[in-house]
N, C-alpha and C positions, 0 to 999 in steps of 0.2 A: 685652157679654153681656146677654141679656134678663133681666128680673126673674124670669120663670118658671124659667130655668136656675138662677139664684141660689137660689130657694126649694127646688129639688130637690137641692142639694148638702147633704151630711151634715156638719154642723159639729161641732167638738170642744170640749168643756169640759175645760180643763186644770186639774187639782187638784194643788196643791203643798202637801203636808201630811205632816209626819213622824210624828205620833201615830197609831198603827194604829187605835185606837178611834175617833178623830175622822174619820180617812180612811174607815173603814167606814160611819160614820153619814152622811157626805157622799155617798158613792157610793150607799148605799141610798136616801137622800132624793132624789137626782137620778134614779136609776133608776126610782123609783116614779112619775115624772112622765109616763111613757108617751110620751116624745118620741123623736125620731130621732137626737139628738146622741150622739156617741161620748164616752166619759169616759176621759181619760188621767190616771193617777195617777203622780206623782213624789214620792219620799219624802225628798229632801234638796235643799238649795239648789244644791249642785254638780251633781247630776244634772239639775236644772231648767235651769241655765245651759248645760250641755252639750247638752241637748235643744233648747233655744231658739236657741242661737247657733252650734253646731257642726253645720251642715247635713250634713256628710259622714258623720256617725254615725247618721243617721236610717234606720230600717228602713222607715218609711212616711212618705214626703214629703207625702202628701195630708193626714195628720193635722196635720203641722207647718203647712201653709199654710191650713188651714181652722179655725184656733182662733177661736171666737166669744166665749169668756169664759174668764177666768183667775180661779180662787179660790185665794188666796195666804195662807198662814200667815206670821206675822212671825218666829217663833222656829224657825229651821231649822238643822240641822247644816251645817257647812262654810261656807255662804254664806247670810246671813240674808235674810229676805223684803224688807226695805227696799232692800238692794243689788240684788236682782232687780228690784224695782219701778223703781228708778232706771234700770237698764239698759234695761228694757222701754220706758219712756217717753222715753228718749233715742234709740231706734231707730225710724226712720220706719215700717218694716214692722209694728211692734208698737204704735205709739203710739195707734192708734184702737181697739185691742182693750180692752174694759172689764176692769179689774182690780179685783176685790172682795177686800178684806182680811177674812179670817175669823180672828179672834184671841180668845184668852181675856183679853188685856191690856185693862184699862180705863185705863191710864196715859195722861194727857193728852199727854205728850210723844210717845208712840207714835202716837197719833191725829193729832197735829199733823204729825209727820214723814211719815206716810202721805199726808196731803193735800198737804203741801209738795212731795211727789214725785209728785203727780198721780194718786193712787188715785181710782178712780171711786166707791168706797163703802168704809166701814169698819164692820164688824159684829162685835159681841161674840158669841162662841159661847155659847148658853144651856146650862144644866146639864141640862135635861130633853129627852128624845128628842122629845117632841111639839112643843116649841117650836123645837128645832133643825130638825125636819122642816118645820115651817110656814115658817120663815125660808128654807130651801132652796127650797121651792115658790115663794115670792114672788120670790126672787132669780132663779130659773130663768125664771119667767114674765116678769118685768120685763126682764132683760137679753137673753133669747133670743127673746122674742115681742113684747112691747109696745114696748120702746124701739127707736127707729129710728136706725140708724147707717149709715155708709158701707159697713159690712160686710154689711148685710141684702141 
C-alpha cells in the first residue's frame, strides 16, 4: 500500500475513560484539534476488552482496524486499565499502537506497573481545563502527527 493511501485513511483515537467529566474534557480537547481522526469512547474496562478482542460484536470493523492511538485510564470498572494494557501489548495486532495512560494517580507503583507493561507514556490528568487541553493537544500532535510508527 502506498504512503499516500495510508495518509488518506481516517484513523481512530480510542478513549477508554469511565469518568464522564474527564471523558468530556478529552473528547472536547481532541475535537478542538481540527483533525480528521475519529474518536471512539468506551466507559469501562469490560466494554473495552469486548470492543478490542471480540471482533464479532463490531458494528464498524474499519474503526477497529484503524486505531492509531489509545488513551487509557487506569481505574476502570470491571477490568482495570493495567489488565487492558497487558492484553494489548501481548497481542501482535495491537502491540505497535501507542497507549498513553491518562490517570489522576501519582502513585509510583502505578507508574512503574504501566511502564513494566509497555505503556508508551504516562500522564497525570491536570486539574485545570487549560492544562488538560494543552496536554491533549501535545499528545495528539506527537502521537498522531510527529511520531513515526509502522502505523503511519
